[in-house]
N, C-alpha and C positions, 0 to 999 in steps of 0.2 A: 267385568263381565257381564252379559245381560242375555240368554237364549232369548231367542225370538224364532219365531216364524216367517218361512223363506217372506210372507206378504206384509209381515210387521217387520221385516230388515226393509223393508224397498219400501217401505209408509214413512221409516224411521228415518231410511234416506231422504227423500221427498223436502222432507221435514228441515231435513239440513244437522240431526242429531246427530248421525252419526256419517260415515265414508266408507265407502270400498273405491276402488279402481272398479276399469268396465268389463273387465273379465267376470269377475265377483259379479255385478248386476248382471249381463248374463246368463250363469248360472244359477243365482234368486230365482230369475225368474221362470229358468228352466225348469228350476224345484216347484215353483207357484201350479204346476201339474197336479201336484198327487197333492190332496187334503191329511195325505198321512205316511209316518216313516215308514208303517207295513205298505200302502201300497208303494212304497219309494222300494221298498225291498225286494218287493214282487217283480215290479218292473224290472229293475237291476238282475236280479235272476236271469229273468227271461230271456232276457238280450247279451247277458254275458260272453259267450260263443262268438257273438253276431261278428266282432271288430270292432276294431278304433281307430279314426283317421285322423293324421297328423296337420295339422293347418296352424299360422301365423297369420294373426290381422294383421292387413296390409293398411297404413296412416294416411287416406286422402286430408289435404290440408286445405279450408277453403276460407275465404276474406274471415267468416260471421261463423265460425268453429270444424271442429274436423269430423269425420265417417274413418269406424273405424270399419275395414271390409274382411267382409271374411270370406270362404271358399263358397262359392255359390252365385254370387253376387254379381249384376251383368258388368262391375267394371275392377273385380277381382282379376289380376295380373293372371297370365296363365304360366309363370314362374314365377313363383312368390321367395322371397326367401328365408330362409328356413332357421339359418345359421347366424344371422344379423353381418356378414360381410360383404356384403352388396350395401345393405344400408341406401334401400329406396325407397324416397319420399317422392310422393306424387300429390301431386297440387291443381288446383284449379283456379279461376278466377269467377268463378259460378255461386252464387250463395247457395248453402245446404238447401233452404228451402226450394229450390229450383231444380236441386239435381233429384231431389224429390221427388217433384212433381215431372219431369219430363224421365223417372227411371219407370222400372217394371217390372225386372226379378232382384229382388231384396233379400238381400244374408247382415246387414250392417247394424252397429253401434254407432249413431249421432251423437255427438257430443258438443255440445252447445257453450258448458264450460265445466269445471267438477261436478256440480252439483244438479250439470242439468246433462241428465243422460232420456235417450229413449230407444229402443231392440225393437227393429225391422225385420220378420221376416216372412218369407211368401215361396219358401225356398221347401224343397223334401229335403228330408233329415236322410242319411246315409245309416245304414248296419242299424234297423230299426231301433234310429237312439227317436230322441220328440224332441221338439223344440220350444225355445221359449214359447211364453206370454208373450205379445209384443204390449211391452209399457213404454208409457213416457213420461217425464220428472217435469213437465210444462204442459202448458196448452192448442199445441202447434195439431193442424190434423194432417196427416200426411197419407192417410189414406184410403183416401179417394179410388186409388191405385190398386189397394191392396185386394 
């Protein structure tokens, strides 16, 4: 076990020293908004009664990777499968890069491989929550539309 700040954990992930799944990568990117535990606690207390939103990522398979679509993303389905019973699978013949260049409303995690993730968000978080800082583990540049 080793204690790491969220930015340190992301750097260790980028260097392939450690690994964590996409939802944890997303949350580490959210935690990067806070420079101290006190700031996080103050934020959490201030929004504690605002509410929560239940959501499930929807996987979009592309020839060169995957995109985990999250609520608010322009490609997120209107009726997502919250239980896993429908086993909705989405796929496209378009490459991830093309989907990113064509898109305009993002709330997604782009997955090129297990050690190459990127978070893209330009939607407003609900319930006074805070969006993750947009971070990526490669040199791709999809920021031109953000």
